[in-house]
C-alpha positions, 0 to 999 in steps of 0.5 A, a space after each residue: 500500500 502506498 500512502 502519500 501526504 502533500 501540502 498542496 497550498 491551494 487545490 485550485 492552484 495545483 489542479 494542473 499538476 495534481 491529477 497527473 501526479 496522482 496518475 504517475 505516483 498512484 498512491 492508495 491513500 493521499 492526505 492533503 493539506 491547505 486545500 483552501 476550498 470548501 467541501 462543496 468546492 472540493 467536490 466540484 473540482 475533483 469529485 468526478 475525476 477521483 471517483 473515476 480513479 476509485 478514490 473515496 474522499 473525506 474532506 474538511 474544508 474551510 475556503 481561502 485558508 487551511 483545509 484537509 482531505 483524505 483520499 482512499 481507494 482501500 476503504 474510508 471508514 469512521 471519519 472524524 474531523 477536528 481534534 477532540 479537546 483542541 482549542 480553536 478561534 472564533 472561526 473554527 479552523 479546518 486542520 484535521 481529519 481522520 479515517 480508517 483506510 485499509 485497516 489502519 487509522 490515518 490522521 491527516 493534519 495541518 498543524 498550526 504554524 505558531 507564527 511567533 514564539 510566545 504569541 497567542 498563536 504559539 500557545 494555541 499550537 502547543 495546546 493543539 498538539 497536546 490534545 492531538 497526543 491524547 487522541 492518538 494515544 486513545 487510537 488503535 495500534 495500527 496508525 499513521 500520523 501524516 501531514 504538514 506538522 510545522 515542526 522540524 524535528 531536529 537541527 538536521 531538518 533545517 538547512 542552517 539552525 542559525 538562520 532559524 534562531 528566534 523562529 517557530 518550527 524549531 523551538 524546544 517546546 514545539 520539538 518536545 510536543 512532537 517528541 511526546 507523540 513519538 513516545 507513544 511508539 511512533 516512528 518518523 519513517 523517513 528519518 528512520 530510513 535515512 538517518 544521516 541524509 540531508 532531506 527537506 520537504 519545504 522550500 520558501 518560494 522566495 530568493 531561489 531557496 528551492 534551487 539552492 536546496 535551502 529548505 526544511 523538513 516539516 512534512 512528516 509521516 509518523 507510523 506506529 510500530 506495527 505499521 513502521 515494521 511494514 515500511 519498504 520505502 519512504 521518500 520525498 517526491 521532490 519532482 513535484 516541487 519542480 517546474 511551473 506552478 508548484 506548491 512550496 511543499 513536496 509530497 512525502 511517500 511511504 510504501 508499505 509491504 512492497 516498494 513499486 519504485 524500489 528503495 530509491 533514496 530519500 529525495 527523488 530526484 536528489 538536489 543538484 545544489 551542493 549544501 551551503 556552508 552553515 552561517 552563509 544563508 539567511 531566511 528570505 524575510 531576514 535578508 
């Protein structure tokens, strides 16, 4: 079974690329984030095409902002939207949907960004993650947590730790919240498979960050121990970040039981840019 997660950063904008990607990679389960469309609009955009390809859909949209969805051709049962016990704003945010697919509980997440350390949005992010941990802890043994987690697990998951000083995504409380989810018995399957490789999933649109491979790994696929034992390949589809009109995120793909493309590496294709010496590059907003 092939499972993919992708922050598409607007399904309307990604339409010219999404269906060709779906046909090329042929995932059995797809978790999408930042769809930025209502449920009705999602159906209008993709309903017929997905039905023809055998996918059932659980969408939780909002329009303009946020939005998540699970596509599955191996079953889609017990759909739950949101995170029980999580805080929210006056206008609820569409950030989570879960379903049972192929006998496995799949959590598709767009974790709050946090904006600035110690802000209301940052505290909201930490409380949201704490509620998520309780939901996952109560779940079945076979489970995956996938999506734009908006946390780089370690300094090795950003192009230069110094460039991110004072920013969200890398602070100790955020990393501790992620570690508490992993402590439930989950495995970061890309990092487990490629422990020493430079691998990113997000590159800012500005300042040629993608072409210089100045990115961060914030899109994660976490698997419970029984599922992690089935992983045959885990990789980042960097090809989907190339070319015209891409998302600023690349899909993460996990193959269970067998790997149709083989165990082909942490990123496909690998970046051509040589790693920048640390301390020589800044974030675009810092320049």
